[in-house]
Z-matrix of the N, CA and C atoms (Angstrom, degrees):
N
C 1 1.386
C 2 1.484 1 107.49
N 3 1.379 2 116.24 1 162.75
C 4 1.406 3 121.97 2 -176.73
C 5 1.506 4 110.17 3 -98.58
N 6 1.329 5 117.61 4 162.60
C 7 1.455 6 123.27 5 174.01
C 8 1.567 7 106.86 6 -72.08
N 9 1.231 8 113.79 7 130.34
C 10 1.437 9 119.21 8 -177.83
C 11 1.591 10 115.79 9 -109.40
N 12 1.295 11 116.48 10 111.55
C 13 1.420 12 121.20 11 172.25
C 14 1.547 13 112.22 12 -157.27
N 15 1.357 14 117.76 13 105.55
C 16 1.479 15 122.58 14 -167.30
C 17 1.605 16 104.95 15 -57.88
N 18 1.327 17 114.60 16 145.01
C 19 1.446 18 118.10 17 175.45
C 20 1.549 19 114.59 18 -59.28
N 21 1.291 20 116.38 19 -34.76
C 22 1.531 21 116.50 20 176.33
C 23 1.367 22 115.16 21 -57.32
N 24 1.356 23 119.60 22 -27.05
C 25 1.554 24 118.16 23 177.49
C 26 1.518 25 112.59 24 -93.18
N 27 1.273 26 118.61 25 -2.43
C 28 1.561 27 117.63 26 -171.27
C 29 1.459 28 109.56 27 -58.77
N 30 1.317 29 120.84 28 -33.95
C 31 1.524 30 116.74 29 -175.75
C 32 1.488 31 109.05 30 -90.12
N 33 1.306 32 124.64 31 4.64
C 34 1.452 33 120.66 32 177.48
C 35 1.496 34 115.73 33 -84.46
N 36 1.335 35 116.23 34 -20.54
C 37 1.485 36 124.96 35 179.36
C 38 1.560 37 108.47 36 56.58
N 39 1.390 38 115.97 37 51.45
C 40 1.387 39 115.97 38 -177.49
C 41 1.565 40 113.09 39 -88.63
N 42 1.248 41 114.96 40 -17.30
C 43 1.552 42 122.86 41 -177.50
C 44 1.440 43 110.18 42 -122.49
N 45 1.349 44 118.60 43 144.20
C 46 1.468 45 124.33 44 176.42
C 47 1.523 46 110.90 45 -59.61
N 48 1.288 47 119.11 46 139.60
C 49 1.485 48 124.74 47 178.32
C 50 1.488 49 110.00 48 -69.83
N 51 1.354 50 115.30 49 -20.99
C 52 1.509 51 121.32 50 -174.58
C 53 1.551 52 103.72 51 -142.32
N 54 1.278 53 117.64 52 156.51
C 55 1.457 54 121.63 53 175.06
C 56 1.521 55 114.17 54 -58.04
N 57 1.315 56 109.58 55 131.58
C 58 1.492 57 117.75 56 -177.15
C 59 1.465 58 109.36 57 -107.50
N 60 1.356 59 119.29 58 145.16
C 61 1.467 60 124.63 59 -178.12
C 62 1.514 61 109.84 60 -72.27
N 63 1.254 62 118.00 61 154.01
C 64 1.463 63 121.48 62 167.66
C 65 1.546 64 114.98 63 -60.00
N 66 1.306 65 119.28 64 126.11
C 67 1.515 66 116.98 65 -178.37
C 68 1.482 67 106.59 66 -71.96
N 69 1.387 68 115.84 67 151.63
C 70 1.487 69 118.59 68 177.45
C 71 1.472 70 116.50 69 -71.41
N 72 1.285 71 120.53 70 146.26
C 73 1.425 72 122.91 71 165.87
C 74 1.457 73 116.90 72 -126.49
N 75 1.255 74 114.30 73 145.46
C 76 1.484 75 122.55 74 -178.25
C 77 1.552 76 121.01 75 -82.09
N 78 1.374 77 106.94 76 -29.62
C 79 1.490 78 114.43 77 179.97
C 80 1.489 79 111.32 78 -69.70
N 81 1.323 80 110.50 79 158.85
C 82 1.534 81 119.02 80 -177.77
C 83 1.569 82 107.81 81 -86.67
N 84 1.301 83 121.32 82 129.06
C 85 1.435 84 122.37 83 -177.77
C 86 1.601 85 107.60 84 -69.68
N 87 1.326 86 120.61 85 149.83
C 88 1.412 87 122.03 86 178.03
C 89 1.555 88 103.90 87 -125.03
N 90 1.255 89 114.08 88 149.03
C 91 1.456 90 123.44 89 -176.21
C 92 1.452 91 113.40 90 -87.68
N 93 1.401 92 120.29 91 118.48
C 94 1.340 93 121.49 92 -179.98
C 95 1.452 94 118.85 93 -85.27
N 96 1.322 95 115.44 94 -8.68
C 97 1.392 96 132.46 95 -177.14
C 98 1.427 97 112.95 96 -141.47
N 99 1.445 98 115.46 97 121.51
C 100 1.472 99 117.07 98 179.91
C 101 1.524 100 118.36 99 -86.64
N 102 1.335 101 115.25 100 8.69
C 103 1.380 102 118.24 101 173.52
C 104 1.453 103 116.16 102 78.14
N 105 1.355 104 118.03 103 -3.52
C 106 1.498 105 123.26 104 -170.50
C 107 1.621 106 109.61 105 -128.01
N 108 1.268 107 114.67 106 -35.08
C 109 1.490 108 119.83 107 -174.35
C 110 1.544 109 111.65 108 -141.66
N 111 1.361 110 110.75 109 168.79
C 112 1.472 111 115.98 110 179.72
C 113 1.563 112 115.55 111 -91.01
N 114 1.420 113 110.90 112 15.09
C 115 1.484 114 114.05 113 174.85
C 116 1.491 115 115.46 114 -55.68
N 117 1.269 116 112.93 115 138.31
C 118 1.522 117 117.36 116 -177.34
C 119 1.445 118 112.56 117 86.28
N 120 1.359 119 122.54 118 10.03
C 121 1.378 120 133.41 119 173.09
C 122 1.389 121 118.64 120 -134.96
N 123 1.342 122 118.72 121 157.44
C 124 1.461 123 121.11 122 179.52
C 125 1.481 124 106.75 123 -161.82
N 126 1.349 125 117.78 124 151.25
C 127 1.545 126 124.96 125 179.73
C 128 1.558 127 104.21 126 -71.93
N 129 1.276 128 113.95 127 143.69
C 130 1.450 129 117.38 128 177.99
C 131 1.537 130 116.94 129 -50.35
N 132 1.301 131 115.34 130 129.28
C 133 1.485 132 123.41 131 -176.67
C 134 1.460 133 112.35 132 60.32
N 135 1.338 134 119.76 133 22.42
C 136 1.429 135 127.43 134 171.66
C 137 1.471 136 110.59 135 -120.18
N 138 1.327 137 119.66 136 151.18
C 139 1.512 138 121.77 137 177.62
C 140 1.495 139 114.95 138 -73.77
N 141 1.283 140 123.39 139 -25.66
C 142 1.384 141 125.08 140 178.76
C 143 1.596 142 109.59 141 -138.06
N 144 1.344 143 115.12 142 -179.88
C 145 1.542 144 117.21 143 178.46
C 146 1.552 145 101.36 144 -78.77
N 147 1.382 146 113.89 145 137.02
C 148 1.474 147 118.99 146 174.57
C 149 1.435 148 109.25 147 -87.36
N 150 1.332 149 113.00 148 169.48
C 151 1.457 150 119.75 149 -173.20
C 152 1.516 151 121.25 150 -56.22
N 153 1.267 152 115.51 151 -24.70
C 154 1.507 153 124.90 152 172.94
C 155 1.561 154 115.51 153 -51.63
N 156 1.394 155 111.41 154 -32.25
C 157 1.482 156 118.65 155 174.44
C 158 1.513 157 114.15 156 -105.97
N 159 1.225 158 118.47 157 133.24
C 160 1.498 159 121.33 158 179.16
C 161 1.483 160 108.07 159 -147.92
N 162 1.314 161 118.92 160 172.32
C 163 1.435 162 123.92 161 171.93
C 164 1.421 163 112.03 162 -96.62
N 165 1.358 164 118.44 163 123.18
C 166 1.501 165 124.70 164 -176.79
C 167 1.518 166 104.93 165 -131.46
N 168 1.376 167 115.26 166 118.06
C 169 1.480 168 120.08 167 179.26
C 170 1.491 169 115.17 168 52.90
N 171 1.415 170 116.91 169 41.44
C 172 1.417 171 122.21 170 177.64
C 173 1.543 172 115.95 171 73.74
N 174 1.356 173 116.51 172 21.28
C 175 1.401 174 125.11 173 175.23
C 176 1.530 175 112.07 174 -131.30
N 177 1.310 176 114.61 175 147.59
C 178 1.495 177 126.10 176 167.44
C 179 1.538 178 103.64 177 -72.14
N 180 1.238 179 113.63 178 121.60
C 181 1.519 180 119.54 179 -179.30
C 182 1.445 181 114.97 180 -130.05
N 183 1.327 182 117.06 181 137.63
C 184 1.452 183 119.81 182 -179.23
C 185 1.593 184 103.96 183 -102.95
N 186 1.443 185 111.48 184 127.78
C 187 1.432 186 115.35 185 165.72
C 188 1.542 187 111.85 186 -101.81
N 189 1.319 188 117.04 187 110.61
C 190 1.379 189 120.90 188 -172.14
C 191 1.569 190 114.96 189 -64.71
N 192 1.235 191 114.87 190 -15.40
C 193 1.420 192 123.26 191 177.14
C 194 1.537 193 121.38 192 -92.58
N 195 1.405 194 107.62 193 -7.41
C 196 1.594 195 114.18 194 -179.32
C 197 1.438 196 109.02 195 -85.96
N 198 1.384 197 115.99 196 169.52
C 199 1.438 198 123.58 197 179.25
C 200 1.563 199 110.11 198 -77.45
N 201 1.303 200 116.09 199 158.49
C 202 1.377 201 115.39 200 176.73
C 203 1.530 202 118.55 201 87.90
N 204 1.289 203 118.39 202 35.80
C 205 1.556 204 116.18 203 -171.64
C 206 1.546 205 108.90 204 -73.27
N 207 1.248 206 107.14 205 161.76
C 208 1.578 207 115.79 206 -175.57
C 209 1.429 208 112.59 207 148.26
N 210 1.335 209 117.64 208 153.34
C 211 1.344 210 122.34 209 173.33
C 212 1.518 211 116.15 210 -58.18
N 213 1.390 212 121.25 211 150.43
C 214 1.479 213 119.99 212 -178.56
C 215 1.502 214 103.94 213 -108.93
N 216 1.399 215 115.40 214 132.71
C 217 1.477 216 123.22 215 -178.03
C 218 1.392 217 110.73 216 -114.19
N 219 1.398 218 113.72 217 152.61
C 220 1.506 219 122.02 218 160.83
C 221 1.486 220 109.36 219 -65.51
N 222 1.308 221 117.37 220 143.01
C 223 1.440 222 122.37 221 171.55
C 224 1.644 223 108.18 222 -66.27
N 225 1.291 224 112.84 223 -35.19
C 226 1.561 225 116.91 224 -179.98
C 227 1.498 226 114.59 225 -84.12
N 228 1.357 227 120.08 226 159.32
C 229 1.443 228 126.47 227 168.22
C 230 1.442 229 114.44 228 -110.50
N 231 1.336 230 116.29 229 151.44
C 232 1.441 231 116.52 230 -167.01
C 233 1.508 232 107.44 231 -144.96
N 234 1.306 233 117.73 232 147.48
C 235 1.495 234 124.57 233 -176.10
C 236 1.456 235 112.82 234 -114.74
N 237 1.334 236 117.60 235 -64.56
C 238 1.503 237 121.12 236 -177.49
C 239 1.574 238 100.78 237 -114.25
N 240 1.265 239 115.49 238 131.75
C 241 1.507 240 120.87 239 -170.95
C 242 1.545 241 113.37 240 -172.84
N 243 1.394 242 108.85 241 157.68
C 244 1.529 243 111.19 242 166.75
C 245 1.579 244 101.04 243 -121.99
N 246 1.357 245 111.92 244 129.41
C 247 1.412 246 118.93 245 177.95
C 248 1.471 247 107.93 246 -109.66
N 249 1.453 248 113.26 247 132.67
C 250 1.393 249 117.12 248 175.79
C 251 1.614 250 115.30 249 -122.86
N 252 1.226 251 120.91 250 133.56
C 253 1.540 252 116.39 251 -179.26
C 254 1.589 253 105.54 252 -164.60
N 255 1.367 254 112.90 253 172.24
C 256 1.452 255 123.28 254 176.70
C 257 1.511 256 104.85 255 -114.76
N 258 1.253 257 116.05 256 146.35
C 259 1.495 258 126.18 257 169.08
C 260 1.471 259 118.22 258 -124.96
N 261 1.247 260 121.31 259 152.17
C 262 1.384 261 119.81 260 172.98
C 263 1.612 262 105.85 261 -143.30
N 264 1.189 263 123.47 262 139.74
C 265 1.416 264 124.87 263 -175.88
C 266 1.579 265 113.51 264 -131.45
N 267 1.287 266 117.02 265 148.06
C 268 1.448 267 125.12 266 177.73
C 269 1.559 268 113.42 267 -68.19
N 270 1.340 269 117.89 268 151.68
C 271 1.418 270 118.77 269 177.97
C 272 1.616 271 114.34 270 -51.99
N 273 1.242 272 110.71 271 130.24
C 274 1.571 273 113.15 272 -172.87
C 275 1.354 274 120.87 273 82.82
N 276 1.415 275 120.13 274 -1.96
C 277 1.427 276 125.70 275 -169.07
C 278 1.490 277 115.36 276 -83.86
N 279 1.356 278 107.70 277 157.27
C 280 1.500 279 121.25 278 179.45
C 281 1.566 280 111.75 279 -132.32
N 282 1.275 281 117.94 280 138.18
C 283 1.424 282 115.86 281 177.01
C 284 1.627 283 105.60 282 -165.35
N 285 1.211 284 121.95 283 -171.03
C 286 1.434 285 123.77 284 -179.50
C 287 1.486 286 114.87 285 -167.12
N 288 1.381 287 116.18 286 162.80
C 289 1.429 288 125.14 287 174.78
C 290 1.525 289 103.35 288 -111.96
N 291 1.381 290 115.08 289 113.01
C 292 1.405 291 115.87 290 -175.04
C 293 1.483 292 112.40 291 -121.53
N 294 1.509 293 116.38 292 130.29
C 295 1.445 294 115.86 293 -171.46
C 296 1.519 295 109.81 294 -126.39
N 297 1.372 296 117.67 295 168.57
C 298 1.415 297 117.62 296 -173.37
C 299 1.556 298 114.56 297 72.90
N 300 1.301 299 111.95 298 26.44
C 301 1.429 300 120.47 299 -176.18
C 302 1.516 301 113.79 300 -81.78
N 303 1.432 302 115.75 301 130.52
C 304 1.374 303 118.97 302 -177.18
C 305 1.646 304 103.24 303 -101.82
N 306 1.237 305 112.98 304 131.56
C 307 1.470 306 115.04 305 -177.94
C 308 1.577 307 108.59 306 -103.10
N 309 1.279 308 113.20 307 106.65
C 310 1.487 309 121.81 308 -170.45
C 311 1.570 310 107.04 309 -155.79
N 312 1.335 311 115.25 310 133.06
C 313 1.491 312 117.17 311 174.90
C 314 1.500 313 114.32 312 -56.96
N 315 1.298 314 118.75 313 -18.82
C 316 1.444 315 121.33 314 178.71
C 317 1.532 316 110.80 315 -72.00
N 318 1.338 317 117.22 316 -12.89
C 319 1.536 318 118.90 317 177.18
C 320 1.395 319 105.31 318 -117.41
N 321 1.361 320 116.23 319 123.00
C 322 1.488 321 120.35 320 -172.49
C 323 1.699 322 109.54 321 -78.64
N 324 1.242 323 110.83 322 -22.33
C 325 1.540 324 112.25 323 -177.01
C 326 1.586 325 110.09 324 -139.90
N 327 1.300 326 118.09 325 155.91
C 328 1.475 327 125.28 326 179.40
C 329 1.443 328 113.03 327 -58.11
N 330 1.399 329 117.81 328 -37.09
C 331 1.450 330 125.91 329 -171.89
C 332 1.578 331 108.63 330 -74.85
N 333 1.305 332 120.92 331 -9.04
C 334 1.475 333 122.09 332 173.90
C 335 1.575 334 110.18 333 -64.89
N 336 1.276 335 114.68 334 -34.66
C 337 1.465 336 118.27 335 -178.17
C 338 1.455 337 112.92 336 -115.84
N 339 1.342 338 123.30 337 -29.92
C 340 1.369 339 127.79 338 -173.70
C 341 1.482 340 115.39 339 -89.51
N 342 1.331 341 114.37 340 155.64
C 343 1.492 342 128.97 341 176.64
C 344 1.482 343 112.98 342 -92.06
N 345 1.205 344 120.55 343 138.35
C 346 1.554 345 120.05 344 -169.57
C 347 1.535 346 109.78 345 -118.08
N 348 1.294 347 113.89 346 133.99
C 349 1.475 348 124.71 347 159.30
C 350 1.548 349 102.78 348 -93.30
N 351 1.310 350 119.10 349 122.82
C 352 1.416 351 123.78 350 179.32
C 353 1.500 352 116.79 351 -72.54
N 354 1.311 353 115.59 352 137.61
C 355 1.387 354 124.12 353 171.52
C 356 1.467 355 109.85 354 -121.96
N 357 1.331 356 120.08 355 122.69
C 358 1.487 357 122.66 356 -164.70
C 359 1.609 358 109.18 357 -157.08
N 360 1.238 359 112.44 358 146.03
C 361 1.484 360 117.16 359 161.69
C 362 1.547 361 107.89 360 -82.63
N 363 1.236 362 117.16 361 94.23
C 364 1.535 363 116.76 362 -173.72
C 365 1.489 364 115.53 363 -65.33
N 366 1.269 365 117.11 364 -19.59
C 367 1.497 366 118.51 365 177.48
C 368 1.589 367 114.12 366 -74.01
N 369 1.402 368 115.28 367 -42.07
C 370 1.426 369 117.82 368 -170.74
C 371 1.515 370 118.05 369 -120.47
N 372 1.316 371 115.75 370 -12.84
C 373 1.419 372 117.14 371 -179.30
C 374 1.458 373 115.11 372 -67.77
N 375 1.432 374 121.30 373 140.12
C 376 1.365 375 121.28 374 -174.06
C 377 1.558 376 113.02 375 -65.75
N 378 1.302 377 114.28 376 -17.70
C 379 1.437 378 119.57 377 -179.90
C 380 1.558 379 113.04 378 -86.08
N 381 1.219 380 122.09 379 20.64
C 382 1.395 381 124.74 380 -171.48
C 383 1.544 382 117.97 381 -96.89
N 384 1.379 383 110.62 382 5.67
C 385 1.576 384 117.96 383 -179.78
C 386 1.390 385 111.07 384 -78.48
N 387 1.210 386 128.12 385 -31.96
C 388 1.450 387 130.25 386 -177.72
C 389 1.570 388 111.66 387 -93.89
N 390 1.292 389 120.00 388 122.26
C 391 1.414 390 120.07 389 179.65
C 392 1.612 391 115.73 390 -49.05
N 393 1.402 392 111.25 391 -47.01
C 394 1.511 393 115.81 392 -177.58
C 395 1.578 394 111.96 393 -69.86
N 396 1.329 395 115.90 394 2.43
C 397 1.576 396 118.82 395 171.09
C 398 1.488 397 111.51 396 -106.99
N 399 1.281 398 119.56 397 7.90
C 400 1.427 399 123.41 398 -175.96
C 401 1.516 400 110.06 399 -80.38
N 402 1.316 401 121.24 400 156.09
C 403 1.451 402 122.74 401 176.94
C 404 1.577 403 116.22 402 -49.72
N 405 1.303 404 113.72 403 134.09
C 406 1.575 405 115.81 404 -179.79
C 407 1.545 406 112.44 405 88.02
N 408 1.379 407 119.13 406 -7.87
C 409 1.394 408 119.19 407 -179.17
C 410 1.434 409 111.71 408 -77.87
N 411 1.384 410 121.65 409 160.85
C 412 1.397 411 131.24 410 166.05
C 413 1.549 412 101.69 411 -85.71
N 414 1.455 413 113.54 412 95.79
C 415 1.318 414 125.48 413 -162.28
C 416 1.557 415 115.60 414 -44.87
N 417 1.371 416 114.75 415 125.97
C 418 1.498 417 124.78 416 179.19
C 419 1.514 418 111.94 417 60.37
N 420 1.326 419 117.85 418 9.84
C 421 1.516 420 116.57 419 172.64
C 422 1.452 421 115.88 420 -120.91
N 423 1.437 422 118.34 421 -47.15
C 424 1.520 423 122.20 422 -178.03
C 425 1.467 424 111.23 423 -141.02
N 426 1.292 425 113.50 424 121.39
C 427 1.451 426 117.96 425 177.20
C 428 1.471 427 114.53 426 -63.38
N 429 1.281 428 114.38 427 163.81
C 430 1.487 429 115.01 428 176.41
C 431 1.593 430 111.46 429 -72.97
N 432 1.280 431 117.06 430 143.30
C 433 1.508 432 111.73 431 -173.76
C 434 1.446 433 113.58 432 -83.33
N 435 1.432 434 118.69 433 -13.14
C 436 1.344 435 123.87 434 177.27
C 437 1.560 436 110.57 435 -135.18
N 438 1.290 437 117.88 436 141.92
C 439 1.460 438 123.58 437 175.83
C 440 1.470 439 111.06 438 -87.53
N 441 1.247 440 116.62 439 95.03
C 442 1.585 441 126.13 440 -178.90
C 443 1.524 442 114.77 441 -123.63
N 444 1.228 443 117.73 442 2.06
C 445 1.502 444 115.79 443 -179.17
C 446 1.446 445 113.88 444 -68.20
N 447 1.339 446 116.46 445 142.16
C 448 1.419 447 124.87 446 178.16
C 449 1.529 448 111.97 447 -85.80
N 450 1.324 449 119.97 448 152.15
C 451 1.469 450 120.15 449 -178.52
C 452 1.596 451 113.37 450 -57.42
N 453 1.276 452 111.19 451 168.43
C 454 1.441 453 123.56 452 177.20
C 455 1.569 454 105.03 453 -57.25
N 456 1.357 455 115.42 454 146.03
C 457 1.531 456 117.41 455 -175.66
C 458 1.514 457 115.95 456 84.06
N 459 1.283 458 117.55 457 -14.17
C 460 1.558 459 119.89 458 -177.49
C 461 1.506 460 109.74 459 -106.80
N 462 1.267 461 115.53 460 153.43
C 463 1.522 462 119.16 461 -177.35
C 464 1.436 463 101.64 462 -84.04
N 465 1.413 464 116.86 463 142.04
C 466 1.461 465 131.71 464 169.98
C 467 1.510 466 107.50 465 -116.50
N 468 1.262 467 112.55 466 136.34
C 469 1.494 468 123.61 467 175.57
C 470 1.497 469 117.57 468 -94.12
N 471 1.339 470 119.74 469 126.00
C 472 1.448 471 123.24 470 -177.82
C 473 1.522 472 113.74 471 -117.12
N 474 1.304 473 119.65 472 142.61
C 475 1.409 474 126.67 473 162.23
C 476 1.533 475 103.50 474 -125.29
N 477 1.288 476 117.65 475 128.29
C 478 1.404 477 121.75 476 178.12
C 479 1.472 478 111.07 477 -131.88
N 480 1.222 479 121.60 478 115.75
C 481 1.559 480 129.56 479 -165.38
C 482 1.504 481 108.06 480 -116.24
N 483 1.346 482 113.99 481 121.33
C 484 1.495 483 121.73 482 175.02
C 485 1.555 484 105.76 483 -124.38
N 486 1.383 485 112.14 484 110.72
C 487 1.572 486 119.35 485 -171.96
C 488 1.532 487 106.19 486 -132.97
N 489 1.345 488 111.76 487 94.78
C 490 1.451 489 119.03 488 177.07
C 491 1.608 490 109.39 489 55.99
N 492 1.353 491 113.95 490 46.28
C 493 1.383 492 120.51 491 177.33
C 494 1.488 493 116.48 492 83.57
N 495 1.314 494 115.60 493 -7.52
C 496 1.501 495 117.01 494 174.12
C 497 1.452 496 110.97 495 -88.38
N 498 1.350 497 115.50 496 113.19
C 499 1.577 498 125.99 497 -176.88
C 500 1.419 499 109.21 498 -90.47
N 501 1.316 500 121.27 499 127.73
C 502 1.480 501 123.76 500 175.01
C 503 1.584 502 103.09 501 -131.71
N 504 1.265 503 118.31 502 127.15
C 505 1.506 504 121.09 503 172.76
C 506 1.465 505 113.27 504 -113.15
N 507 1.342 506 126.29 505 133.75
C 508 1.313 507 129.44 506 161.37
C 509 1.472 508 115.17 507 -110.96
N 510 1.366 509 121.92 508 148.90
C 511 1.279 510 126.50 509 176.09
C 512 1.581 511 110.76 510 -138.04
N 513 1.238 512 114.04 511 116.99
C 514 1.471 513 122.39 512 -177.57
C 515 1.506 514 108.89 513 55.07
N 516 1.368 515 118.17 514 44.85
C 517 1.408 516 124.53 515 174.48
C 518 1.456 517 114.23 516 81.84
N 519 1.269 518 122.57 517 1.88
C 520 1.520 519 123.73 518 177.27
C 521 1.532 520 111.23 519 -112.17
N 522 1.255 521 116.92 520 138.49
C 523 1.482 522 116.96 521 173.50
C 524 1.515 523 111.50 522 -74.83
N 525 1.360 524 113.13 523 127.25
C 526 1.468 525 114.43 524 -178.24
C 527 1.541 526 113.90 525 -120.36
N 528 1.326 527 118.08 526 -4.18
C 529 1.521 528 117.77 527 -174.80
C 530 1.525 529 100.35 528 -151.60
N 531 1.279 530 119.47 529 137.28
C 532 1.467 531 126.53 530 175.34
C 533 1.556 532 110.50 531 -154.42
N 534 1.320 533 117.35 532 104.08
C 535 1.436 534 120.09 533 -179.12
C 536 1.568 535 114.71 534 -154.40
N 537 1.250 536 124.66 535 146.76
C 538 1.297 537 126.73 536 -177.09
C 539 1.559 538 109.70 537 -104.47
N 540 1.321 539 113.37 538 122.88
C 541 1.473 540 123.25 539 -176.23
C 542 1.535 541 104.84 540 -60.74
N 543 1.308 542 116.97 541 143.66
C 544 1.529 543 125.72 542 178.74
C 545 1.362 544 115.56 543 79.31
N 546 1.443 545 120.40 544 -10.72
C 547 1.437 546 118.95 545 174.70
C 548 1.472 547 118.03 546 -66.85
N 549 1.318 548 116.36 547 171.19
C 550 1.650 549 113.99 548 176.82
C 551 1.506 550 103.46 549 -65.10
N 552 1.339 551 125.42 550 -32.28
C 553 1.484 552 121.10 551 -178.90
C 554 1.502 553 112.85 552 -63.80
N 555 1.403 554 108.62 553 -43.03
C 556 1.548 555 116.04 554 178.89
C 557 1.588 556 110.11 555 -63.14
N 558 1.375 557 116.63 556 -44.56
C 559 1.377 558 118.78 557 -173.06
C 560 1.625 559 105.10 558 -71.23
N 561 1.294 560 127.74 559 -24.25
C 562 1.343 561 125.17 560 175.65
C 563 1.596 562 106.15 561 -73.14
N 564 1.305 563 117.74 562 -48.13
C 565 1.414 564 121.65 563 -179.37
C 566 1.580 565 109.72 564 -58.66
N 567 1.273 566 115.27 565 -34.94
C 568 1.453 567 115.90 566 -175.80
C 569 1.510 568 111.74 567 -75.99
N 570 1.383 569 111.10 568 -34.97
C 571 1.439 570 116.54 569 179.82
C 572 1.610 571 119.02 570 -74.80
N 573 1.330 572 108.19 571 -13.62
C 574 1.470 573 116.94 572 170.82
C 575 1.545 574 115.57 573 -100.64
N 576 1.294 575 114.79 574 8.98
C 577 1.444 576 117.60 575 -175.86
C 578 1.526 577 111.23 576 -111.00
N 579 1.304 578 116.24 577 172.41
C 580 1.504 579 121.69 578 175.60
C 581 1.495 580 115.70 579 -60.57
N 582 1.312 581 112.00 580 -16.47
C 583 1.547 582 120.13 581 -169.67
C 584 1.549 583 109.95 582 -90.91
N 585 1.314 584 121.14 583 -8.51
C 586 1.491 585 126.41 584 -174.30
C 587 1.457 586 116.20 585 -41.17
N 588 1.379 587 117.05 586 -37.67
C 589 1.451 588 120.52 587 -175.10
C 590 1.491 589 112.81 588 -110.21
N 591 1.317 590 117.40 589 6.32
C 592 1.523 591 126.25 590 178.27
C 593 1.618 592 109.20 591 -83.27
N 594 1.308 593 116.52 592 92.89
C 595 1.327 594 123.04 593 -169.78
C 596 1.562 595 112.62 594 -61.20
N 597 1.339 596 117.67 595 -26.91
C 598 1.474 597 123.93 596 -177.84
C 599 1.464 598 114.57 597 -94.90
N 600 1.356 599 120.80 598 -5.81
C 601 1.390 600 128.54 599 177.63
C 602 1.487 601 110.70 600 -62.77
N 603 1.420 602 122.22 601 126.38
C 604 1.414 603 125.33 602 177.76
C 605 1.527 604 114.49 603 52.33
N 606 1.302 605 121.20 604 25.93
C 607 1.411 606 126.27 605 -175.38
C 608 1.526 607 110.26 606 -94.09
N 609 1.311 608 123.76 607 -5.57
C 610 1.390 609 123.93 608 -174.54
C 611 1.503 610 114.77 609 -119.07
N 612 1.314 611 119.39 610 108.92
C 613 1.473 612 121.44 611 -176.23
C 614 1.579 613 116.85 612 -51.96
N 615 1.368 614 111.06 613 -32.84
C 616 1.467 615 119.31 614 -174.62
C 617 1.480 616 109.49 615 -120.41
N 618 1.459 617 119.88 616 136.07
C 619 1.435 618 117.78 617 176.60
C 620 1.472 619 108.24 618 -169.72
N 621 1.347 620 115.99 619 -176.46
C 622 1.437 621 126.88 620 177.25
C 623 1.572 622 108.46 621 -73.65
N 624 1.278 623 111.35 622 160.82
C 625 1.589 624 121.24 623 169.59
C 626 1.516 625 103.70 624 -107.03
N 627 1.303 626 113.59 625 131.11
C 628 1.557 627 119.35 626 -177.19
C 629 1.560 628 105.41 627 -118.09
N 630 1.347 629 111.11 628 147.33
C 631 1.536 630 122.76 629 164.15
C 632 1.472 631 106.51 630 -108.43
N 633 1.336 632 114.40 631 121.30
C 634 1.432 633 120.37 632 -165.28
C 635 1.551 634 113.69 633 -80.58
N 636 1.324 635 117.82 634 138.38
C 637 1.460 636 127.70 635 171.00
C 638 1.434 637 105.17 636 -97.52
N 639 1.376 638 116.39 637 104.56
C 640 1.450 639 121.24 638 177.11
C 641 1.673 640 107.04 639 -123.11
N 642 1.212 641 109.64 640 38.60
C 643 1.594 642 120.38 641 170.96
C 644 1.572 643 105.25 642 59.53
N 645 1.298 644 115.66 643 40.16
C 646 1.484 645 114.62 644 172.91
C 647 1.442 646 107.09 645 -142.73
N 648 1.367 647 116.14 646 149.53
C 649 1.485 648 122.55 647 176.85
C 650 1.498 649 109.61 648 -65.06
N 651 1.323 650 121.37 649 122.61
C 652 1.457 651 129.92 650 -175.61
C 653 1.514 652 108.52 651 -146.06
N 654 1.271 653 117.92 652 146.95
C 655 1.472 654 124.21 653 178.96
C 656 1.503 655 109.33 654 -136.35
N 657 1.340 656 112.49 655 148.76
C 658 1.499 657 125.03 656 178.29
C 659 1.368 658 112.50 657 -132.34
N 660 1.464 659 120.75 658 135.52
C 661 1.406 660 118.84 659 174.10
C 662 1.554 661 111.41 660 -147.47
N 663 1.318 662 115.04 661 177.04
C 664 1.533 663 120.20 662 176.90
C 665 1.582 664 106.29 663 54.29
N 666 1.276 665 120.05 664 48.51
C 667 1.425 666 124.91 665 -177.88
C 668 1.480 667 112.95 666 -86.55
N 669 1.306 668 114.95 667 107.29
C 670 1.512 669 120.13 668 -175.96
C 671 1.550 670 108.31 669 -129.45
N 672 1.319 671 116.34 670 147.93
C 673 1.385 672 125.59 671 -171.79
C 674 1.596 673 106.50 672 -133.63
N 675 1.341 674 120.73 673 126.76
C 676 1.395 675 125.99 674 174.69
C 677 1.481 676 107.85 675 -115.52
N 678 1.373 677 118.29 676 115.74
C 679 1.433 678 124.53 677 174.24
C 680 1.610 679 108.93 678 -59.62
N 681 1.341 680 111.95 679 148.11
C 682 1.452 681 115.25 680 179.64
C 683 1.567 682 104.59 681 -123.21
């Protein structure tokens, strides 16, 4: 695959020119997933996790053929944090890690309010045509600065940092996204995206974290959150 960074963004300096290390944190990480149960999680607008989500080999896994489809949310809400996890997706699959989600019947889906780090099989998924839809992207806004995703069926390691509106994504140890919410660069990205007229998108500083059900088999494990 090629390196993806549209020419129109080249002057904005939104992503690091070379891989950046993880910044140190002093807070103690907390496990959001115990590796055995769905405790601490629930399906969007449901009281508990529905049967579509279960624990398989120490990972939260979506069965797209099971009953009770829907995104899986943390019970807690978070504002400034660093999230670390691993994901693995089936061939041709699509999913996402969505944060800042407001859980309200007024919103039919988590992505109406939440911001997404894309999870994708870049090789075979139908949504692989647009750079800002590739794995590791700030979905539909900013492509990943480096092509470091592993193939379908292999585990990918994520660190996602949201610190007072400053978003930094790492995929497999490489920084792929860096942008400040509300900045001129952010406003341009938003104006050029599908979300430009969505008044509730990215409007809430604090919210749930969601694992997306996009009708593909996907698994998440080693889910840790460090408050900032």
